[in-house]
Each structure stands twice: as structure tokens, then as C-alpha cells.
N, C-alpha and C positions, 0 to 999 in steps of 0.2 A: 680888337681884343676878343679872342673867342670867350663866348660864354654859354652856358647851357641853361635851359629853361625846362623844367619837367611839367608834366600835366597829367591828368587823368586819375587821380587818387579819388577816394571817397569811401563811403559806407557800403559794405556788401554783405549779403548773407553767407555763412558757411555753405560752401559747394558752389557759389557764385563765381562769376568773372570779372575782371578788370583789364583794361589795356592802358598801360602807362606809354607816355611818349617823351622823348628827351630830343629837344629842339637846339639846334646852333645857328641862330639866325645870320645868314651871311657869309657863313664859313662851311667849308667842307670838311666833312668827317673822315674822307677817304684814307688819311694817314695816321688816325688814332685808333688806338684799341678804347672801346667803350665798356666800361664796367657799371653794373648796376649792384648798388649796395643798399643795405637796410639796417636801421637801428630801431630795436624796440625798447619801450620804456624800461630803464634801469639795467640794459643790456649793452654789450659792446657792439660796435659797427660790424657787420658781417658782410662779406661779399656774396652776392646771389648768383651772378653769372658774368660772364665776359664775352665780348663779341670782338674778334680780331679784324685786323686791316683787310685780310682775305677771307673774311666772313666764316671763320671757324668759330666754334662756341665752346663754352665749358659752363656746367652749372654745378652749384653745391647739391649734395645728395638730396637734401630735404626738399628740394624744388623740382628734380629731374620728372621728367614725365608730365608736369604741369604747367610750368613755365616756359615761354619760348622767346628769345629775343631775335630781333630782325632789324635789317637797316634798309632805309630808303635813301640811297645817297642823293637822288634827284631832289629830295626835299631836306636834305642836311638832318634827318631824323633818325633815331634808333627807337625802337618800340619793344615793349615788354608785355606780352600776351600772358596773363595769369588765370590759370582755370582751376577748378576745384579748390577754390580758396579755402584755407582753415583759419581758426582763430588765432593760431601761432603764426601766422603770416602777417598779422598786424603789426605795422612799423611805419616809420618815416623812411621812404624809398628814396634814394639819390642815384643820380648818373654822374660819372665822371670820365673824363678824357685824358689820355695821355700816350706818350709815345714810348712804348717798352721795348726792351731787348727782344729779340726772337725768343731766347730761352725762358723768358718769362712771360710771354705775351697773354697766355691763357691763365696764368696763375691766379688763384682765388684769394687775392690780398690786395692792399691799396698802394702798393710800391708803384712809384713812376705816375700816378695820377696827379696832374697838375691843376686841371681845371675841374671844379666840381658845381653841380646845379644847387639849387636852394632846398630841394626836397619836397616830397608830396606825401601826404598822410593816407595810408591804406588801413581801414578798420574793417576787420571781419568779425561780425557779430549778429546774433539774432535778436 
């Protein structure tokens, strides 16, 4: 059964960088859309970015130009490179996998995501 494991969270100063990984041990992610989501304390979960099966991407406006999602299918991992981090990026970050309709593959919402990781905490603070 597919399961996802995130890693790479931690404490970083404003302006710093972190790289999150989402691993799927023993399973290929080739057929899945992968989404990265975050939830800050007291706020609703937010879609950060999407990575489609054919490696197209979509980002929420607040992270465009700072975050980059990439796939390494040989390692069954999807990474999220986060640069120029801000205190408002502080949240628990989770990856999710789903098989989405073509018309919704890059939509910034959590529809059709069936498998979720446990989340990893990112804290941006001086």
C-alpha cells in the first residue's frame, strides 16, 4: 500500500532555505499528481504547489519564485526546495498523492488526494 514519508523540516532564519522530501518507499509516483500543502497554527490547510504526472507545476501566488517542486522518479521522491523563507511560511508541510482528472490536475486544492504523509514542521524565525 502506498504511503508517503516527508522529511527535511526544521528551524531556519528568515531568508534561509530548506529542502523537503516526500518519499514513497517501494512505489512509483509516475502515475500520481503530488501536492504539497501546509497548515499554519490556527489556519486552514493551504495548497502550496502541485506536480503533475508529466512534471507540469503550479504554485500558489505567495511562494512563486521562491519554492520549486521537482521529481526524481528513479528514487520515488518529490522534493520541495524552499528559498527566501519568511516567517509566514511557518507551518506543518505535508505531501499528498492522488490520481486527478486532467482538468483538475494542477488545481490548488485537496480534491482527489487519497494518500497523505504525516507532515513535517517548518519554522522560520530569528
